[in-house]
DSSP file (Angstrom, degrees, kcal/mol; ACC not computed):
  #  RESIDUE AA STRUCTURE BP1 BP2  ACC     N-H-->O    O-->H-N    N-H-->O    O-->H-N    TCO  KAPPA ALPHA  PHI   PSI    X-CA   Y-CA   Z-CA
    1    1 A X              0   0    0      0, 0.0     9,-0.7     0, 0.0     3,-0.2   0.000 360.0 360.0 360.0   9.3   58.1   95.6  110.2
    2    2 A X        +     0   0    0      1,-0.2     7,-1.4     7,-0.1     8,-0.3   0.877 360.0   0.3 -54.2 -39.7   57.5   93.2  113.2
    3    3 A X  E     +A    8   0A   0      5,-0.2     2,-0.3     6,-0.1    -1,-0.2  -0.922  66.5 160.3-155.5 127.3   54.8   91.4  111.2
    4    4 A X  E >   -A    7   0A   0      3,-0.7     3,-2.8    -2,-0.3     2,-0.2  -0.922  68.3 -52.1-147.4 114.8   53.5   92.0  107.7
    5    5 A X  T 3  S-     0   0    0     -2,-0.3     0, 0.0     1,-0.3     0, 0.0  -0.345 129.5  -6.0  58.2-115.8   51.7   89.2  105.8
    6    6 A X  T 3  S+     0   0    0     -2,-0.2    -1,-0.3    -3,-0.1     2,-0.3   0.299 114.3 103.7 -93.9   7.6   53.9   86.2  106.0
    7    7 A X  E <   +A    4   0A   0     -3,-2.8    -3,-0.7    70,-0.0     2,-0.3  -0.628  39.0 166.3 -87.3 142.7   56.8   88.0  107.7
    8    8 A X  E     +A    3   0A   0     -2,-0.3    -5,-0.2    -5,-0.2    -6,-0.1  -0.966  61.2  15.2-151.3 148.5   57.7   87.8  111.3
    9    9 A X  S    S+     0   0    0     -7,-1.4     2,-0.4    -2,-0.3    -7,-0.1   0.766  71.3 170.9  66.0  28.7   60.8   88.8  113.3
   10   10 A X        +     0   0    0     -9,-0.7    -1,-0.2    -8,-0.3    65,-0.1  -0.608   9.3 158.9 -73.7 126.2   62.2   90.9  110.5
   11   11 A X        +     0   0    0     -2,-0.4     2,-0.4    63,-0.4    -1,-0.2   0.478  56.3  55.5-124.3 -14.5   65.2   92.8  112.0
   12   12 A X  E     +B   74   0B   0     62,-0.6    62,-2.7     2,-0.0     2,-0.3  -0.981  60.2 142.8-129.8 136.4   67.2   93.8  108.9
   13   13 A X  E     -B   73   0B   0     -2,-0.4     2,-0.5    60,-0.2    60,-0.2  -0.990  44.2-116.8-160.8 159.6   66.0   95.7  105.8
   14   14 A X  E     -B   72   0B   0     58,-2.4    58,-2.8    -2,-0.3     2,-0.6  -0.936  25.1-147.8-102.5 132.3   67.0   98.2  103.3
   15   15 A X  E     -B   71   0B   0     -2,-0.5     2,-0.9    56,-0.2    56,-0.2  -0.901   9.8-145.0 -97.8 120.2   65.0  101.4  103.3
   16   16 A X  E     +B   70   0B   0     54,-2.8    53,-3.1    -2,-0.6    54,-0.9  -0.757  32.7 166.5 -93.4  99.3   64.7  102.8   99.8
   17   17 A X  E     +B   68   0B   0     -2,-0.9     2,-0.3    51,-0.2    51,-0.2  -0.872   0.9 147.4-120.3 142.4   64.8  106.6  100.3
   18   18 A X  E     -B   67   0B   0     49,-1.8    49,-2.9    -2,-0.4     2,-0.3  -0.981  53.1 -62.1-162.9 174.2   65.3  109.3   97.7
   19   19 A X  E     -B   66   0B   0     -2,-0.3    47,-0.3    47,-0.2     5,-0.1  -0.523  63.1-106.8 -64.6 130.1   64.5  112.9   96.6
   20   20 A X        +     0   0    0     45,-2.7     2,-0.3    -2,-0.3    -1,-0.1  -0.309  69.3 116.4 -51.5 132.2   60.8  113.1   96.0
   21   21 A X  S >  S-     0   0    0      1,-0.1     3,-1.4    -3,-0.1     4,-0.4  -0.938  77.1 -79.7 172.5 172.7   60.1  113.3   92.2
   22   22 A X  T 3  S+     0   0    0     -2,-0.3     4,-0.3     1,-0.3     3,-0.2   0.741 123.9  45.0 -64.7 -25.9   58.5  111.6   89.2
   23   23 A X  T 3> S+     0   0    0      1,-0.1     4,-2.4     2,-0.1    -1,-0.3   0.462  82.9  97.3 -99.5   0.5   61.3  109.2   88.7
   24   24 A X  H <> S+     0   0    0     -3,-1.4     4,-2.6     1,-0.2     5,-0.3   0.926  82.8  49.6 -60.6 -45.6   61.9  108.1   92.4
   25   25 A X  H  > S+     0   0    0     -4,-0.4     4,-2.2     1,-0.2    -1,-0.2   0.944 113.1  45.5 -54.4 -51.5   59.8  104.9   92.2
   26   26 A X  H  > S+     0   0    0     -4,-0.3     4,-2.5     1,-0.2    -1,-0.2   0.900 114.1  48.9 -63.5 -38.6   61.4  103.6   89.0
   27   27 A X  H  X S+     0   0    0     -4,-2.4     4,-2.5     1,-0.2     5,-0.4   0.897 111.1  49.6 -69.5 -39.1   64.9  104.4   90.3
   28   28 A X  H  X S+     0   0    0     -4,-2.6     4,-2.1    -5,-0.2     5,-0.2   0.862 110.5  50.7 -64.6 -36.6   64.2  102.7   93.6
   29   29 A X  H  X S+     0   0    0     -4,-2.2     4,-1.7    -5,-0.3    -2,-0.2   0.926 114.4  44.9 -65.6 -46.0   62.9   99.6   91.8
   30   30 A X  H  X S+     0   0    0     -4,-2.5     4,-1.2    -5,-0.2    -2,-0.2   0.966 121.6  34.7 -65.1 -55.5   66.1   99.4   89.6
   31   31 A X  H  X S+     0   0    0     -4,-2.5     4,-1.5     1,-0.2    -2,-0.2   0.835 116.1  56.7 -74.6 -32.9   68.7  100.0   92.3
   32   32 A X  H  X S+     0   0    0     -4,-2.1     4,-2.6    -5,-0.4    -1,-0.2   0.896 104.9  52.5 -64.6 -38.8   66.7   98.1   95.0
   33   33 A X  H  X S+     0   0    0     -4,-1.7     4,-3.0    -5,-0.2     5,-0.3   0.849 101.9  59.1 -66.8 -33.5   66.6   95.0   92.8
   34   34 A X  H  X S+     0   0    0     -4,-1.2     4,-2.2     2,-0.2    -1,-0.2   0.946 109.3  44.1 -58.4 -44.7   70.3   95.2   92.4
   35   35 A X  H  X S+     0   0    0     -4,-1.5     4,-3.1     2,-0.2    -2,-0.2   0.916 111.1  54.8 -63.8 -42.8   70.6   94.9   96.2
   36   36 A X  H  X S+     0   0    0     -4,-2.6     4,-2.5     1,-0.2     5,-0.2   0.960 111.4  44.0 -53.5 -55.0   67.9   92.1   96.2
   37   37 A X  H  X S+     0   0    0     -4,-3.0     4,-2.6     1,-0.2    -1,-0.2   0.918 113.0  50.8 -63.5 -41.4   69.9   90.0   93.7
   38   38 A X  H  X S+     0   0    0     -4,-2.2     4,-1.3    -5,-0.3    -1,-0.2   0.934 111.7  47.8 -57.6 -47.6   73.2   90.6   95.4
   39   39 A X  H  <>S+     0   0    0     -4,-3.1     5,-2.4     1,-0.2     3,-0.3   0.895 110.6  51.3 -59.0 -41.7   71.8   89.6   98.8
   40   40 A X  H ><5S+     0   0    0     -4,-2.5     3,-2.7     1,-0.2    -2,-0.2   0.934 107.0  54.1 -62.4 -47.1   70.2   86.4   97.2
   41   41 A X  H 3<5S+     0   0    0     -4,-2.6    -1,-0.2     1,-0.3    -2,-0.2   0.823 104.7  56.3 -50.9 -34.9   73.7   85.6   95.8
   42   42 A X  T 3<5S-     0   0    0     -4,-1.3    -1,-0.3    -3,-0.3    -2,-0.2   0.379 126.3-101.0 -84.2   0.8   75.0   85.9   99.3
   43   43 A X  T < 5S+     0   0    0     -3,-2.7     2,-0.3     1,-0.3    -3,-0.2   0.584  82.7 125.4  97.0   6.3   72.6   83.2  100.6
   44   44 A X      < -     0   0    0     -5,-2.4     2,-0.3    -6,-0.1    -1,-0.3  -0.706  55.8-127.5-105.4 157.9   70.1   85.7  102.2
   45   45 A X  E     -C   75   0B   0     30,-4.0    30,-2.1    -2,-0.3     2,-0.3  -0.765  26.5-171.2 -98.9 146.7   66.3   85.9  101.5
   46   46 A X  E     -C   74   0B   0     -2,-0.3     2,-0.3    28,-0.2    28,-0.2  -0.920  10.5-173.4-133.7 157.9   64.7   89.1  100.5
   47   47 A X  E     -C   73   0B   0     26,-1.4    26,-2.9    -2,-0.3     2,-0.2  -0.908  26.9-123.3-157.1 131.6   61.1   90.5  100.0
   48   48 A X  E     -C   72   0B   0     -2,-0.3     2,-0.4    24,-0.2    24,-0.2  -0.501  27.8-169.3 -66.1 135.7   59.8   93.8   98.7
   49   49 A X  E     +C   71   0B   0     22,-2.6    22,-2.6    -2,-0.2    -2,-0.0  -0.998  21.4 153.2-130.0 124.0   57.5   95.5  101.3
   50   50 A X        +     0   0    0     -2,-0.4    -1,-0.1    20,-0.2    90,-0.1   0.450  61.1  50.5-132.9   1.8   55.5   98.5  100.1
   51   51 A X  S    S+     0   0    0      2,-0.0     3,-0.2     3,-0.0    -2,-0.0   0.847 114.4  21.5-110.0 -46.0   52.3   98.8  102.2
   52   52 A X  S >  S+     0   0    0      1,-0.1     3,-1.5     2,-0.1     4,-0.2   0.442  91.6  94.3-110.4   1.4   53.0   98.7  105.9
   53   53 A X  G >  S+     0   0    0      1,-0.3     3,-1.2     2,-0.2     6,-0.2   0.798  77.9  63.7 -62.2 -31.7   56.6   99.7  106.3
   54   54 A X  G 3  S+     0   0    0      1,-0.3    -1,-0.3    -3,-0.2    -2,-0.1   0.567  83.3  79.1 -75.1 -10.8   55.9  103.3  106.9
   55   55 A X  G <  S+     0   0    0     -3,-1.5     2,-0.9     1,-0.2    -1,-0.3   0.707  83.5  66.5 -67.2 -19.0   54.0  102.5  110.1
   56   56 A X    X   +     0   0    0     -3,-1.2     3,-2.1    -4,-0.2    -1,-0.2  -0.738  65.6 175.5-106.3  82.3   57.3  102.1  112.0
   57   57 A X  G >  S+     0   0    0     -2,-0.9     3,-1.2     1,-0.3    -1,-0.2   0.818  74.8  58.7 -63.3 -32.8   58.5  105.8  111.8
   58   58 A X  G 3  S+     0   0    0      1,-0.2    -1,-0.3    -3,-0.1    -2,-0.0   0.508  86.7  78.8 -78.9   0.4   61.6  105.1  114.0
   59   59 A X  G <  S+     0   0    0     -3,-2.1     2,-0.3    -6,-0.2    -1,-0.2   0.613 105.0  16.2 -81.1  -8.9   62.9  102.5  111.5
   60   60 A X    <   -     0   0    0     -3,-1.2     2,-0.4    -4,-0.2    -1,-0.1  -0.966  66.0-135.2-154.6 162.6   64.2  105.2  109.1
   61   61 A X        -     0   0    0     -2,-0.3     2,-0.4    -3,-0.0    -3,-0.0  -0.983  14.3-158.5-128.9 142.5   65.1  108.9  108.8
   62   62 A X        -     0   0    0     -2,-0.4     2,-0.2     4,-0.1     3,-0.1  -0.913   6.3-147.5-116.4 144.5   64.2  111.3  106.1
   63   63 A X    >   -     0   0    0     -2,-0.4     3,-2.1     1,-0.2    -2,-0.0  -0.609  49.5 -64.7 -99.7 168.8   66.0  114.5  105.2
   64   64 A X  T 3  S+     0   0    0      1,-0.3    -1,-0.2    -2,-0.2     3,-0.1  -0.259 124.9  12.9 -53.2 136.7   64.1  117.5  103.8
   65   65 A X  T 3  S+     0   0    0      1,-0.3   -45,-2.7   -46,-0.1     2,-0.3   0.474 102.3 119.9  74.3   4.5   62.6  116.7  100.3
   66   66 A X  E <   -B   19   0B   0     -3,-2.1     2,-0.4   -47,-0.3    -1,-0.3  -0.663  43.3-163.4 -99.0 156.3   63.2  112.9  100.7
   67   67 A X  E     -B   18   0B   0    -49,-2.9   -49,-1.8    -2,-0.3     2,-0.6  -0.999  22.5-123.8-137.2 141.7   60.6  110.2  100.6
   68   68 A X  E     +B   17   0B   0     -2,-0.4   -51,-0.2   -51,-0.2     3,-0.1  -0.774  29.4 177.0 -80.7 116.3   60.5  106.6  101.6
   69   69 A X  E     -     0   0B   0    -53,-3.1     2,-0.3    -2,-0.6    -1,-0.2   0.853  56.5 -35.9 -91.9 -40.9   59.5  104.6   98.6
   70   70 A X  E     -B   16   0B   0    -54,-0.9   -54,-2.8   -17,-0.1     2,-0.4  -0.978  49.5-121.2-169.5 173.7   59.7  101.0   99.9
   71   71 A X  E     -BC  15  49B   0    -22,-2.6   -22,-2.6    -2,-0.3     2,-0.6  -0.990  11.8-149.0-131.0 142.7   61.5   98.6  102.1
   72   72 A X  E     -BC  14  48B   0    -58,-2.8   -58,-2.4    -2,-0.4   -24,-0.2  -0.949  17.9-141.2-113.8 115.3   63.3   95.4  101.3
   73   73 A X  E     -BC  13  47B   0    -26,-2.9   -26,-1.4    -2,-0.6     2,-0.4  -0.478  22.6-167.6 -71.9 142.9   63.2   92.8  104.1
   74   74 A X  E     +BC  12  46B   0    -62,-2.7   -62,-0.6   -28,-0.2   -63,-0.4  -0.996  30.7  73.9-139.5 134.9   66.4   90.9  104.4
   75   75 A X  E    S- C   0  45B   0    -30,-2.1   -30,-4.0    -2,-0.4     2,-0.7  -0.986  82.2 -38.1 165.4-150.5   67.4   87.8  106.3
   76   76 A X        -     0   0    0     -2,-0.3   -32,-0.1   -32,-0.2    -2,-0.1  -0.917  58.9-148.8-109.5 108.5   67.1   84.1  106.4
   77   77 A X        -     0   0    0     -2,-0.7   -70,-0.0     2,-0.1     3,-0.0  -0.305  21.4-125.5 -75.3 156.6   63.6   83.0  105.4
   78   78 A X  S    S+     0   0    0     -2,-0.0     2,-0.2     2,-0.0    -1,-0.1   0.815  98.5  15.5 -66.2 -32.2   61.7   79.9  106.5
   79   79 A X  S    S-     0   0    0      3,-0.0    -2,-0.1     0, 0.0     3,-0.1  -0.815  75.9-118.0-132.9 172.5   61.3   79.0  102.9
   80   80 A X        -     0   0    0      1,-0.4     2,-0.1    -2,-0.2    -2,-0.0   0.180  69.1-101.7 -94.5  16.8   62.9   79.9   99.5
   81   81 A X        -     0   0    0      2,-0.0    -1,-0.4   -36,-0.0     2,-0.3  -0.327  37.7 -85.5  91.8-175.7   59.5   81.2   98.3
   82   82 A X        -     0   0    0     -3,-0.1    -3,-0.0    -2,-0.1     0, 0.0  -0.960  38.0-100.2-134.5 148.5   57.0   79.6   96.0
   83   83 A X        -     0   0    0     -2,-0.3     2,-0.3     1,-0.0    -2,-0.0  -0.258  42.4-160.3 -63.2 154.5   56.6   79.5   92.3
   84   84 A X        -     0   0    0      1,-0.0    -1,-0.0    34,-0.0    34,-0.0  -0.934  23.8 -91.5-134.4 158.5   54.0   82.0   90.9
   85   85 A X        -     0   0    0     -2,-0.3     2,-0.3     1,-0.0    -1,-0.0  -0.340  44.8-170.3 -66.0 155.7   52.0   82.4   87.7
   86   86 A X        -     0   0    0     33,-0.0    26,-0.1    34,-0.0    25,-0.0  -0.995  21.5-116.4-147.0 151.2   53.6   84.6   85.0
   87   87 A X        -     0   0    0     -2,-0.3     2,-0.2     1,-0.1    33,-0.0  -0.246  39.7-101.2 -74.7 173.8   52.6   86.0   81.8
   88   88 A X    >>  -     0   0    0      1,-0.1     3,-1.2     5,-0.0     4,-1.0  -0.608  28.8-108.7 -95.8 162.4   54.2   85.0   78.5
   89   89 A X  H >> S+     0   0    0      1,-0.3     3,-0.7    -2,-0.2     4,-0.6   0.880 120.2  55.4 -55.1 -37.9   56.8   87.0   76.7
   90   90 A X  H 34 S+     0   0    0      1,-0.2     3,-0.3     2,-0.2    -1,-0.3   0.772 101.8  55.8 -72.5 -20.9   54.3   87.9   74.0
   91   91 A X  H <4 S+     0   0    0     -3,-1.2    -1,-0.2     1,-0.2    -2,-0.2   0.710 116.8  36.5 -79.7 -21.7   51.8   89.4   76.6
   92   92 A X  H << S+     0   0    0     -4,-1.0    32,-2.5    -3,-0.7     2,-0.3   0.265 114.5  54.2-116.0   8.2   54.6   91.8   77.9
   93   93 A X  E  <  -d  124   0C   0     -4,-0.6     2,-0.4    -3,-0.3    32,-0.2  -0.970  51.2-160.7-147.2 160.1   56.5   92.7   74.7
   94   94 A X  E     -d  125   0C   0     30,-2.1    32,-2.4    -2,-0.3     2,-0.4  -0.986  12.6-173.9-138.6 126.2   56.2   94.0   71.2
   95   95 A X  E     -d  126   0C   0     -2,-0.4     2,-1.2    30,-0.2    32,-0.2  -0.964  24.7-138.3-124.4 137.1   58.7   93.6   68.4
   96   96 A X  S    S-     0   0    0     30,-2.1     2,-0.2    -2,-0.4    32,-0.2  -0.760  84.6 -14.8 -93.4  99.0   58.8   95.1   64.9
   97   97 A X  S    S-     0   0    0     -2,-1.2    -2,-0.1    30,-0.0     2,-0.1  -0.679 119.7  -7.6 108.9-169.2   59.9   92.0   63.0
   98   98 A X  S    S-     0   0    0     -2,-0.2     2,-0.6     1,-0.1    -2,-0.1  -0.405  75.6-112.8 -68.0 143.6   61.5   88.7   64.2
   99   99 A X        -     0   0    0     -4,-0.1    -1,-0.1    -2,-0.1    -2,-0.0  -0.639  31.0-131.4 -83.2 119.0   62.3   88.7   67.9
  100  100 A X     >  -     0   0    0     -2,-0.6     4,-2.2     1,-0.1     5,-0.2  -0.251  16.7-118.0 -63.2 154.0   66.1   88.5   68.4
  101  101 A X  H  > S+     0   0    0      1,-0.2     4,-2.2     2,-0.2     5,-0.2   0.897 115.0  53.8 -60.0 -38.3   67.5   86.0   70.8
  102  102 A X  H  > S+     0   0    0      1,-0.2     4,-1.9     2,-0.2    -1,-0.2   0.881 109.5  49.3 -64.3 -41.1   69.0   88.6   73.1
  103  103 A X  H  > S+     0   0    0      2,-0.2     4,-2.1     1,-0.2    -1,-0.2   0.892 111.9  47.4 -63.4 -43.6   65.6   90.3   73.3
  104  104 A X  H  X S+     0   0    0     -4,-2.2     4,-2.6     2,-0.2    -2,-0.2   0.892 110.8  51.6 -69.0 -36.2   63.8   87.1   74.1
  105  105 A X  H  X S+     0   0    0     -4,-2.2     4,-1.5     1,-0.2    51,-0.2   0.901 110.5  49.8 -67.2 -39.0   66.4   86.3   76.8
  106  106 A X  H  X S+     0   0    0     -4,-1.9     4,-2.0    49,-0.3    49,-0.3   0.906 111.3  48.1 -62.1 -43.7   65.9   89.7   78.3
  107  107 A X  H  X S+     0   0    0     -4,-2.1     4,-2.2     2,-0.2    -2,-0.2   0.869 108.2  53.7 -70.7 -39.0   62.1   89.3   78.3
  108  108 A X  H  < S+     0   0    0     -4,-2.6    -1,-0.2     1,-0.2     4,-0.2   0.843 109.8  48.8 -62.9 -31.4   62.4   85.8   80.0
  109  109 A X  H >< S+     0   0    0     -4,-1.5     3,-1.5    -5,-0.2     4,-0.5   0.887 107.7  56.1 -75.2 -37.8   64.6   87.4   82.7
  110  110 A X  H >< S+     0   0    0     -4,-2.0     3,-2.2     1,-0.3    -2,-0.2   0.935 101.3  57.7 -52.5 -47.3   61.8   90.2   83.0
  111  111 A X  T 3< S+     0   0    0     -4,-2.2    -1,-0.3     1,-0.3    -2,-0.2   0.550 102.3  53.6 -69.6  -7.4   59.2   87.5   83.7
  112  112 A X  T <  S+     0   0    0     -3,-1.5    -1,-0.3    -4,-0.2    -2,-0.2   0.470  86.9 106.6 -96.8  -6.7   61.3   86.3   86.7
  113  113 A X  S <  S-     0   0    0     -3,-2.2     2,-0.2    -4,-0.5     7,-0.1  -0.434  77.0-113.3 -71.3 143.5   61.3   89.8   88.2
  114  114 A X        -     0   0    0     -2,-0.1     2,-0.3    33,-0.1    34,-0.1  -0.556  37.4-178.8 -72.3 144.8   59.0   90.4   91.3
  115  115 A X    >   -     0   0    0     -2,-0.2     3,-2.1    32,-0.1     2,-0.1  -0.959  41.6 -75.6-139.3 158.0   56.2   92.7   90.8
  116  116 A X  G >  S-     0   0    0     -2,-0.3     3,-2.1     1,-0.3     4,-0.1  -0.336 115.1 -16.4 -61.7 128.8   53.5   94.0   93.2
  117  117 A X  G 3  S-     0   0    0      1,-0.3    -1,-0.3    -2,-0.1    -3,-0.0   0.751 116.6 -74.8  39.9  36.3   51.0   91.2   93.6
  118  118 A X  G <  S+     0   0    0     -3,-2.1    -1,-0.3     1,-0.1    -2,-0.2   0.741  91.0 144.4  61.6  28.7   52.5   89.4   90.5
  119  119 A X    <   -     0   0    0     -3,-2.1     3,-0.1     2,-0.1    -2,-0.1   0.772  35.4-164.2 -72.9 -27.9   50.7   92.0   88.2
  120  120 A X        +     0   0    0      1,-0.2     2,-1.4    -4,-0.1    -1,-0.1   0.904  19.9 170.7  44.0  51.5   53.5   92.2   85.5
  121  121 A X        +     0   0    0     15,-0.1    15,-2.7     2,-0.0     2,-0.3  -0.605  32.6  93.6 -95.1  77.6   51.9   95.4   84.2
  122  122 A X  E     - E   0 135C   0     -2,-1.4     2,-0.4    13,-0.3    13,-0.2  -0.966  57.3-139.6-155.1 170.4   54.5   96.7   81.7
  123  123 A X  E     - E   0 134C   0     11,-2.0    11,-2.4    -2,-0.3     2,-0.5  -0.980   7.6-160.5-139.8 121.7   55.3   96.6   78.0
  124  124 A X  E     -dE  93 133C   0    -32,-2.5   -30,-2.1    -2,-0.4     2,-0.4  -0.889  15.6-168.0-102.8 131.2   58.7   96.2   76.5
  125  125 A X  E     -dE  94 132C   0      7,-3.0     7,-2.3    -2,-0.5     2,-0.6  -0.970  15.8-159.7-127.1 134.0   59.0   97.3   72.9
  126  126 A X  E     +dE  95 131C   0    -32,-2.4   -30,-2.1    -2,-0.4     2,-0.4  -0.951  27.4 158.3-116.8 116.4   61.8   96.8   70.4
  127  127 A X  E >   - E   0 130C   0      3,-2.7     3,-2.0    -2,-0.6    -2,-0.1  -0.997  66.4  -8.2-141.6 128.7   61.6   99.3   67.5
  128  128 A X  T 3  S-     0   0    0     -2,-0.4    -1,-0.1     1,-0.3     3,-0.1   0.871 128.4 -55.8  50.7  41.0   64.3  100.4   65.1
  129  129 A X  T 3  S+     0   0    0      1,-0.2    33,-0.6    32,-0.0     2,-0.4   0.456 116.7 107.2  76.6   1.7   67.0   98.6   67.2
  130  130 A X  E <   -Ef 127 162C   0     -3,-2.0    -3,-2.7    31,-0.1     2,-0.4  -0.901  60.4-138.9-118.3 144.7   66.1  100.4   70.4
  131  131 A X  E     -Ef 126 163C   0     31,-2.7    33,-3.0    -2,-0.4     2,-0.3  -0.827  18.9-177.9-105.2 135.4   64.2   99.0   73.5
  132  132 A X  E     -E  125   0C   0     -7,-2.3    -7,-3.0    -2,-0.4     2,-0.4  -0.929   9.0-159.0-125.9 150.0   61.6  101.1   75.4
  133  133 A X  E     -E  124   0C   0     -2,-0.3     2,-0.4    -9,-0.2    -9,-0.2  -0.999   8.2-172.4-134.2 133.8   59.7  100.0   78.5
  134  134 A X  E     -E  123   0C   0    -11,-2.4   -11,-2.0    -2,-0.4     2,-0.2  -0.947  21.3-124.0-123.7 143.8   56.3  101.5   79.6
  135  135 A X  E     -E  122   0C   0     -2,-0.4   -13,-0.3   -13,-0.2     7,-0.1  -0.559  21.6-136.6 -77.4 152.2   54.4  101.0   82.8
  136  136 A X        -     0   0    0    -15,-2.7     2,-0.6    -2,-0.2    -1,-0.1   0.067  36.4 -81.1 -85.9-156.9   50.9   99.8   82.8
  137  137 A X  S    S+     0   0    0      4,-0.1     2,-0.3   -15,-0.0   -15,-0.1  -0.892  84.9  83.8-120.5  99.8   48.1  101.2   85.0
  138  138 A X  S >  S-     0   0    0     -2,-0.6     3,-0.8   -17,-0.1     2,-0.2  -0.941  83.3 -55.2-173.2-177.1   48.0   99.8   88.5
  139  139 A X  T 3  S+     0   0    0     -2,-0.3   -23,-0.1     1,-0.2    -2,-0.0  -0.514 115.7   4.5 -78.5 149.3   49.7  100.4   91.8
  140  140 A X  T 3> S+     0   0    0     -2,-0.2     4,-2.4     1,-0.1   -24,-0.2   0.636  82.4 136.4  55.6  19.9   53.5  100.3   92.1
  141  141 A X  H <>  +     0   0    0     -3,-0.8     4,-2.3     1,-0.2     5,-0.1   0.854  68.6  54.9 -67.8 -33.4   53.9   99.9   88.3
  142  142 A X  H  > S+     0   0    0      2,-0.2     4,-1.9     1,-0.2    -1,-0.2   0.921 111.5  43.4 -67.7 -40.8   56.7  102.5   88.2
  143  143 A X  H  > S+     0   0    0      2,-0.2     4,-2.1     1,-0.2    -2,-0.2   0.910 114.6  51.0 -69.6 -38.4   58.8  100.6   90.9
  144  144 A X  H  X S+     0   0    0     -4,-2.4     4,-2.8     1,-0.2    -2,-0.2   0.909 106.3  54.6 -65.8 -38.8   57.9   97.3   89.1
  145  145 A X  H  X S+     0   0    0     -4,-2.3     4,-2.9     2,-0.2    -1,-0.2   0.908 107.7  49.3 -57.2 -48.2   59.1   98.9   85.8
  146  146 A X  H  X S+     0   0    0     -4,-1.9     4,-1.7     2,-0.2    -1,-0.2   0.942 113.1  47.8 -62.7 -45.2   62.6   99.7   87.5
  147  147 A X  H  X S+     0   0    0     -4,-2.1     4,-2.0     1,-0.2    -2,-0.2   0.950 115.2  45.3 -57.7 -49.9   62.8   96.1   88.8
  148  148 A X  H  X S+     0   0    0     -4,-2.8     4,-2.9     1,-0.2    -2,-0.2   0.900 109.0  55.7 -67.3 -42.5   61.9   94.7   85.3
  149  149 A X  H  X S+     0   0    0     -4,-2.9     4,-2.5     1,-0.2    -1,-0.2   0.896 107.2  49.3 -56.8 -43.5   64.2   97.0   83.5
  150  150 A X  H  X S+     0   0    0     -4,-1.7     4,-1.9     1,-0.2    -1,-0.2   0.909 110.7  50.1 -67.6 -38.8   67.2   95.8   85.6
  151  151 A X  H  X S+     0   0    0     -4,-2.0     4,-2.8     2,-0.2     5,-0.3   0.904 108.5  53.7 -65.9 -37.9   66.2   92.1   84.9
  152  152 A X  H  X S+     0   0    0     -4,-2.9     4,-3.4     1,-0.2     5,-0.4   0.959 106.6  50.6 -60.0 -47.9   66.0   92.9   81.2
  153  153 A X  H  X S+     0   0    0     -4,-2.5     4,-1.3     1,-0.2     5,-0.4   0.870 112.3  48.0 -56.7 -38.6   69.6   94.4   81.2
  154  154 A X  H  < S+     0   0    0     -4,-1.9    -2,-0.2     3,-0.2    -1,-0.2   0.972 119.4  39.0 -69.7 -50.4   70.9   91.1   83.0
  155  155 A X  H  < S+     0   0    0     -4,-2.8   -49,-0.3   -49,-0.3    -2,-0.2   0.891 122.7  38.1 -68.0 -40.1   69.1   88.8   80.5
  156  156 A X  H  < S-     0   0    0     -4,-3.4    -1,-0.2    -5,-0.3    -3,-0.2   0.777 108.1-121.4 -78.6 -27.9   69.6   90.7   77.2
  157  157 A X    ><  -     0   0    0     -4,-1.3     3,-2.5    -5,-0.4     4,-0.3   0.628  12.5-117.9  81.8 115.0   73.1   91.8   78.0
  158  158 A X  G >  S+     0   0    0     -5,-0.4     3,-0.7     1,-0.3    -1,-0.1   0.696 112.7  64.5 -61.6 -15.0   73.6   95.6   78.0
  159  159 A X  G 3  S+     0   0    0      1,-0.2    -1,-0.3    -6,-0.1    -2,-0.1   0.613  96.0  61.5 -77.6  -9.3   76.1   95.4   75.1
  160  160 A X  G <  S+     0   0    0     -3,-2.5     2,-0.3    -4,-0.1    -1,-0.2   0.531 110.5  13.5 -95.1  -7.0   73.2   94.1   72.8
  161  161 A X    <   -     0   0    0     -3,-0.7     2,-0.4    -4,-0.3   -31,-0.1  -0.966  57.8-131.2-158.6 169.6   70.9   97.1   73.0
  162  162 A X  E     -f  130   0C   0    -33,-0.6   -31,-2.7    -2,-0.3     2,-0.3  -0.975  31.6-115.6-125.0 146.0   70.2  100.8   73.8
  163  163 A X  E      f  131   0C   0     -2,-0.4   -31,-0.2   -33,-0.2   -33,-0.0  -0.596 360.0 360.0 -74.7 143.5   67.3  102.1   75.7
  164  164 A X              0   0    0    -33,-3.0   -32,-0.1    -2,-0.3    -1,-0.1   0.466 360.0 360.0 -68.9 360.0   65.1  104.4   73.6
């Protein structure tokens, strides 16, 4: 983690580790984003790292059956980041009927979520009063989906919907 892309001097990070399995990436995205947003509220900067973190084997420990999914760099950044392009609500959602305000608010929060290389490869659907979310086809889409689902819950308000 000494140097990755635009990072340098990273000394603090969260290692997202869990039992290897089909839902590990999505769970790490969901729970990792909770950590990210909490750190940001505390005045720290964060960034998801998913490509080169595993090169520093001494930076984390794994028990039998565990896998390192990603790392979140944590500290004081030189900048607060930069705006990025985003898809529209209509490009990443499908609704059977008029779009309720709570669903639109959830989708607007989803579009603020970080995704691998800003790909936003997911689809949220509202059908029969229930919300489902599907990953697209690209790298890290399951982790991105977990991150996006957490943002949806924040924006929509968990009291307004049920996951399908």
